[in-house]
N, C-alpha and C positions, 0 to 999 in steps of 0.2 A: 963675689956677688957675679964678675967676670969669666971667672970660669966656664961657672950654671951656663952665661948667656950663650956663651964660645962653644960650648961640649952642642959635636953636632947630635941629632936624635938618631933616632926609624923608628920603623914603625908600629911602636911598644911606645915611642916614649911623649909623653901629652903637659905640656905646659901648656896655663894656666894661666889669668891674668884677674888679680885680687883688685880690682879697679875700685875708688875710693872718694867719694865726692863729698864734702857738708857732714861726715862724720856716715857717712852710708857705704852701701856694696851693691852693687849690680849686680843681678842675678836673673836670666834667661827662663822663661820658664818653655822645655827644650820637648820633642815630640821625634823618641824611635821609634824604627819600625825596626822588622825583625832582620829586616837586613845588611842592617848598620850597629845591634847589635841586641835589643828583644822591644816587645810593642812593650811601649813606658814610656809617662809623663815626670818628668820633674826636675827642679828649678836645679839650675847648672851657672857655673862664671864665664866666661868670655878664654875661649884658647879650644885647643884641639891636637892632632896628631903632625908630629915631623913627617916632612915628607923628603925623598931617599936624597941626602947630603946636606940641609939644609940644617941650620943651628935655631937650638932652642929661642932665643932674642930675635932670630929672622919668622919663625914659626911663628911666635907671639903676635908680633905687629904684623903679619897675614893673616893670619886668622881671628884675629880679635877686629881686623877692617874689615872679614868676608865677611862675619856677622851680626857688626856693631854699625862700620861703616864711620865708626873711630880712627881717623889715620894721624891722630897729637899724639899716641898714648905715652909716658913717662912711666921706665923703669923705673921703680924707685929701692927696693928690698928684696933682696930673695930669701923667702919663709922656709920653706924646706922646702922635702917629698916628702911622698905617701902611696901604697897602691891604686891603684888605679878602678875601677867600681866594673870594669870589663876584665877579665883574668888574663896573669902577663901583661898589662900596662902603667905604668910606672909616670905618675904625675907630678909635675912640679908646677909650688906657686909663688906667683911675684909679684908682689902689691904696687898696684900701679895706678896713676893718677889722669885726666883729659878733663880738658873745657868743653872738649865736645859735644854735643847732644846725643844721646844713643837714636840710630830708626831701627827699624825691622828689615832688613835687607834680605832675609832668607825663611819666609813669610809660609813654606812647605816645611821648612824644621822648628822654626821659634813662633811662638802664638805671645809672645810679649817682652818687653825687658821693663825691669822693678827697679826703682831703689831701695835697698831694706836698711832698716837698721840696724848696726854694730849687735842690742841685745835682742829685736828678732828677725832671726832667721826663719824662713819654710821647714816644716816637715818632710818634705818630699825634697829633701836637697838629696841631687846624684849621690853625692861618699860622706861619705861621715864621717869618716878617718880625716879627711881631707878638708869637712865643716870643723873638726877640735880641732886642728891644727890655726883657723884661722879665729875660731873664739879662742885661741889661747894665747895665741903672736897678736890680735887686734885691741882683747881688752884686755892684756895687760900695759898697752904702752896708753889707752887714754886713763889709766888709771893714774 
């Protein structure tokens, strides 16, 4: 996991935090616009693109705090990587936890944050490949 976290990303590198608390995963309803991707509203998990010269670890901490207000993020484990929803992007998934409450920091991007059961996922999740990896890894662990 350490070698993934210390990796330097670029504008196509998107680390995301699968934040788990009490058997539930945190997801936000994100509203994209054509200047960012396309006009679409989808459920997603906290995270985002690396800034120039930034490590995946630094990006995770920065993006999670910018989107949710959480600044006590604990990175537990690396799940893997999948192609991003936007062509050319690569998404790196990390299981994390936090004791803090989520806040709606960017209402211009997100309308809500919600905790979903690991058995009940929203149909309009942004990245089916990421969701499949999450389900495969986390449901196997809970058995």
